[in-house]
C-alpha positions as CSV (number, residue, x, y, z in Angstrom):
1,M,-187.7,5.8,-70.8
2,N,-185.5,4.5,-67.9
3,M,-184.8,7.6,-65.8
4,N,-182.8,5.5,-63.3
5,M,-180.2,4.3,-65.8
6,D,-176.6,5.4,-64.8
7,M,-173.8,6.2,-67.2
8,Q,-172.2,2.8,-66.8
9,Q,-175.5,1.1,-67.7
10,A,-176.0,3.6,-70.6
11,G,-172.5,2.8,-72.0
12,E,-173.1,-1.0,-71.7
13,G,-176.5,-0.7,-73.3
14,S,-175.0,1.3,-76.2
15,E,-172.2,-1.2,-76.7
16,K,-174.7,-4.1,-76.8
17,I,-176.7,-2.2,-79.5
18,L,-173.6,-1.6,-81.6
19,D,-172.4,-5.2,-81.2
20,D,-175.8,-6.5,-82.2
21,T,-175.9,-4.1,-85.2
22,L,-172.5,-5.2,-86.4
23,A,-173.4,-8.9,-86.0
24,A,-176.4,-8.3,-88.3
25,I,-174.3,-7.1,-91.2
26,R,-173.6,-9.9,-93.6
27,P,-171.1,-10.6,-95.0
28,P,-169.3,-9.3,-91.9
29,V,-167.3,-6.1,-91.9
30,K,-164.1,-5.1,-90.0
31,W,-164.5,-2.3,-87.5
32,A,-162.8,-0.4,-84.7
33,Y,-164.1,1.4,-81.7
34,G,-164.8,5.1,-82.2
35,A,-164.0,7.7,-79.6
36,P,-166.7,7.7,-76.8
37,M,-168.5,10.9,-76.1
38,R,-170.3,12.3,-73.1
39,E,-172.2,15.6,-72.8
40,A,-173.5,17.0,-69.6
41,C,-177.3,17.6,-69.6
42,S,-178.3,21.0,-68.4
43,T,-181.4,23.0,-67.6
44,D,-182.7,25.9,-69.8
45,L,-180.6,28.1,-67.6
46,N,-177.5,26.0,-68.4
47,E,-177.3,24.6,-64.8
48,P,-175.9,21.1,-64.4
49,T,-178.5,18.4,-63.7
50,G,-176.3,15.5,-62.5
51,R,-177.0,13.7,-65.7
52,T,-175.0,13.0,-68.8
53,T,-175.7,11.8,-72.4
54,V,-173.5,8.9,-73.2
55,T,-172.5,8.0,-76.8
56,R,-170.5,5.0,-78.1
57,S,-169.5,4.4,-81.7
58,R,-167.9,2.1,-84.2
59,N,-166.0,2.9,-87.3
60,L,-166.2,0.5,-90.2
61,L,-162.7,-0.3,-91.5
62,T,-164.2,-2.2,-94.5
63,V,-164.5,-0.1,-97.6
64,V,-168.2,0.2,-98.5
65,S,-168.5,1.3,-102.2
66,P,-171.1,3.9,-103.2
67,H,-172.9,1.1,-105.0
68,R,-173.3,-0.9,-101.7
69,R,-174.2,1.9,-99.3
70,G,-177.9,1.4,-99.9
71,N,-177.5,-2.3,-99.1
72,L,-175.8,-1.4,-95.8
73,L,-178.4,1.2,-94.8
74,G,-181.2,-1.3,-95.6
75,V,-179.7,-4.1,-93.6
76,V,-179.1,-1.9,-90.6
77,Q,-182.5,-0.2,-90.8
78,R,-184.3,-3.6,-90.8
79,H,-182.2,-4.8,-87.9
80,W,-182.9,-1.7,-85.8
81,E,-186.7,-1.9,-86.6
82,Q,-186.6,-5.6,-85.4
83,Q,-185.0,-4.3,-82.1
84,G,-187.8,-1.9,-81.5
85,F,-186.3,1.3,-83.0
86,K,-188.4,3.7,-85.0
87,V,-186.6,5.5,-87.8
88,T,-186.8,9.3,-87.2
89,S,-184.8,10.5,-90.2
90,V,-183.2,9.2,-93.4
91,R,-181.0,11.1,-95.9
92,N,-180.7,9.2,-99.1
93,D,-178.0,11.5,-100.4
94,E,-175.8,9.6,-102.8
95,S,-172.5,10.8,-101.3
96,M,-173.2,11.1,-97.6
97,P,-176.4,9.2,-96.6
98,W,-177.5,8.7,-93.0
99,L,-180.1,7.0,-90.9
100,R,-181.3,7.8,-87.4
101,A,-183.7,6.0,-85.1
102,T,-184.9,6.0,-81.5
103,R,-186.4,3.5,-79.1
104,P,-188.9,4.1,-76.3
105,D,-186.4,3.1,-73.6
106,G,-184.3,6.2,-74.4
107,F,-181.6,4.8,-76.7
108,S,-181.0,6.4,-80.1
109,V,-178.8,5.1,-83.0
110,S,-177.4,6.5,-86.2
111,L,-175.4,5.3,-89.2
112,Q,-173.6,7.9,-91.2
113,V,-171.4,7.9,-94.3
114,G,-168.7,10.6,-94.1
115,S,-167.2,12.7,-96.8
116,V,-164.4,10.2,-97.5
117,G,-166.7,7.2,-97.6
118,N,-166.0,6.3,-94.0
119,V,-169.0,4.7,-92.2
120,F,-169.7,5.1,-88.5
121,I,-172.4,3.8,-86.3
122,S,-173.3,5.3,-83.0
123,A,-175.6,4.6,-80.1
124,S,-176.6,7.0,-77.3
125,F,-178.6,7.3,-74.2
126,G,-179.8,10.7,-73.2
127,C,-179.3,12.1,-69.7
128,A,-178.2,9.1,-67.7
129,R,-177.5,9.5,-64.0
130,D,-173.9,10.6,-63.4
131,S,-171.7,7.7,-62.4
132,A,-168.2,6.2,-63.0
133,M,-167.9,4.4,-66.4
134,T,-165.6,1.7,-67.8
135,Y,-164.9,1.2,-71.5
136,P,-164.1,-1.9,-73.6
137,A,-160.5,-2.6,-74.3
138,G,-159.4,-1.0,-77.5
139,T,-161.5,2.2,-77.0
140,P,-159.6,5.3,-78.3
141,G,-158.5,7.7,-75.5
142,Q,-158.7,5.0,-72.9
143,P,-155.9,2.8,-71.4
144,G,-155.0,0.1,-73.8
145,G,-156.7,1.9,-76.7
146,P,-155.0,3.1,-79.9
147,R,-153.2,6.4,-79.7
148,S,-155.1,8.0,-82.6
149,E,-158.1,6.8,-84.6
150,E,-157.7,6.1,-88.3
151,L,-161.2,6.6,-89.7
152,R,-160.4,5.9,-93.3
153,P,-161.5,2.4,-94.3
154,T,-158.8,0.3,-95.8
155,E,-160.0,-3.3,-95.7
156,R,-161.4,-4.7,-98.9
157,S,-164.4,-6.9,-99.1
158,E,-165.5,-8.8,-102.2
159,F,-169.1,-7.8,-101.5
160,W,-169.1,-4.5,-99.7
161,S,-166.2,-2.9,-101.6
162,G,-167.5,-4.2,-105.0
163,E,-169.0,-2.1,-107.8
164,G,-171.7,-4.6,-108.8
């Protein structure tokens, strides 16, 4: 685990993992940036440590039908394993499945299907050194980003939205 990584490096590393994950999904899906999150790391006595967990995410705008969710989870799981991630938990629930994995360098990833069939993928780095951070253009809550996130997928895909 890289204890010297700062928040900017953690954010950039998370963005790269997400970009690579989305590039591995074929046929391609449409997506939007999810709201970034940060959470201060603290001691057992709830004292600040000068470190922050950084999370970035993507929301799939392509409708993934219940019949295709297993395909999507399989493609993403294989990609993550090829990138050195080890799957830590899987829920093969028909309506809201998810997949989580970690890598020895301190990054973790997850893919979740929400209650309305929305799919989101996130990448995190735990307890990076506090620093200033920049965000990609189009990130919700950041200058130039959308005013509010629309999480419900509306784009149709012959493959991912199909019932076959």
